[in-house]
N, C-alpha and C positions, 0 to 999 in steps of 0.2 A: 503494500498501500505505499511506503513513503517513498518508494522509485516512481510509482508513477505520478502522486503527488508532486512529486520533485519535477519530473521533466513537464509538466501540465504548468507547472508556474514557473519555471526556470528562466531567470532572466528579467521577473516582472519588478518593477520600482512602484505601484501602485495595487490597490484594492481588488480582486477577482471578487464576483458577483455575491458568491456567498460568505467571503471574509466582510463584505462592506455591510450584509444583511445583520449578521452575528453583533459585527461592531456596533451598529448603530443600534440593536436593540440592549447590550452593555452600555453603552454611553447614556441610552436614556432611562435606565434604572439604577443605574451605579455610577455615573459618569461624575457626581459631584461628591461622593465616598469615597476619597484616597484610601484613609485610614482601611478600610475594608479591604480594598483592593489589594493594599500592599499584605496584609493578614493572608488575604488567598495566594498569595503568590509566597508566602514564608516556609511552608514545605518544600521549595522548589531550592532553597539557599543552600550554600555550602554547608554554612556553620550548623545547618540542622543536618543536613544529611550525612558530612562526613562521622559525626560522633555517632550516628545509628550505626554508619557501616563498620567504625571502629567497634563496638559492641555485636554487630553479628559475629566481627570476625573472631573475636575473643571466647563466644561462645561455641564458634567451630573449633577453637584448639582450642578449648578446656574438653571437647568431645572428642579430641584428635578427629574431628572429623576433615581431612585435610584437602579432599576435593571442593568440600562447601566454603573453606578458607580460602580457596585457590579461585574460586567462581566470585566470593565477597570483592575480594581483591582486585581481579582482571576483567569483570563484567562492566563496571562503572568506568573505568579508567579506560577501556578501550571503546567504548560507546561515547563517552564524551570526546575522545580524541577523534574518534571514527569522523563526529558531528560535526566538530570545531576546526580542523584540520584538513580533513577530505571533502566532507561533503557539502558545507559551507559555501567553500570557493566554486565548488563544480556547479552547484546549481545557481548559483551567482543572485541568489533573489535578497532583494533590499528593501526594508523599511525604514523610512528616514536615509540615514548617513550608515546604517549597518547592517552585514549580513544577518539573514533571518530564518532560512530554510535550513536545517530544520532546529526546531525551539531546543536551544543548549538545557536552558532550563528544564525543559520535559523532560528528554533524553537524561538527566542525574535523576530525578523524581520516578519517572517509571522505570529506569532501568533499578533503583533501589528495590523498590516495590517487587518486582518480579526477579529477583533473588532473594527476597523472604517470602513470594509465594512457591519456589521451589526448594527451599529450605526447608519449609512446614512439613512436619509430616502428617498429622492429619488433614486430611481432605475437609471436613467441614472449616478447620480454622486456615487453608490454602483459600478456602471459596468468600472467608470473610476478611482476611487481608487483600484480595483481589477487588469485592468490592467496596472496602473503604479506599483503596487504590484509585478507581473509577470514578468516586467522589474526589480525592483529592486533587486528580490530573484535570477535572472538570473545574474546578474551584481557581486552581492555578491559571487555566487557562485562560476562565474569565478577569481574571486579576491583571494577565499580561496582555491582554486584549484592551481591558479598560485604562491602563498604565501605558499604551501606545506603544508595549515592546513588539509584540507580535500581531500578525495575520492568526486568525482560529487555524486556519492549515496549516500553518509551521506547528501549532502545537499537536495536531494530528498526524502531523509527518516524526514530530519526535516521539511520539507515544508509538507510531508503528516501526520506527527502526527501533527502538530499545525491546519491544516482543519479537522482533525479529532475531536481534544480535544475543540476547541473555540464554535462549533455549539455546544458540548453536554454538556459545561457547561450553555450555555446560555440559552439551553431547559429546565434543571435544575433549574434557577433563576429564568424564566418566569412561570414555573408550580409552584414555589414555593409562588412566588408573585402572582399567580391568586389566592392561597388557603388562602394566609393570607390577600387577600380581599374579600373573597368572604362573604358576606353579610350572619347576622342569619335567617331564616327564618320568614316572616311575617306573623301575625296571620291571619287566614282565615278570611274572610267579615262573615260567619255564627256565631263564634264565641263570646259569651256574654261578654260586661264589665266585669270587675274586681270588684267583690263585688256583682254580680247578679246571678241569677239562670237562667233566660232564657232570659236575653237578655233585660226585665221589667225594669224599674225605680226602685233603692232600694227604699222602703217607709222611712220617716223620722224617726230617732229614737227618744223615747222618751225622757224627759227631767226629 
């Protein structure tokens, strides 16, 4: 999804039709409430997400869940770097004077939430985290639109990028962990012990 949206709006410097409609609705309802808009954006800020990721990493280390620890460290870093250094310059979509697609704030938030969902063992808890994540992402998107940081499609693209990248990194890490843990083949039951030719006990050596 993020790739399709990026190609559709690559090089744009203005509002597409859906972006304009959503921005107008946000402006009409919350345009004068900057404090609330900033509160909505708060979950995307590094000083909120980095401590959360640090706690996740410590929890994985305590449980010796090394694949989870690697996912917690690598997935957000890779997603943010990919968004900021590769995709934004490539798509070249601007909001005022800054590159906007995909939204880096959204990538940071949704990547962190996706990592939590994958680390949670209980299905109900994972669904609860996912539901809360949808609400947080929608609220953050409204805040960024109201504060004139991003178009709505920037937010959608950032979420799509995160949802694609995190499971891919998790699959690579899991596959690698299985390869490293794969035991060496055990000797067959019919193989003679070392030092014998046919399974018979070796004779005593002369002195």
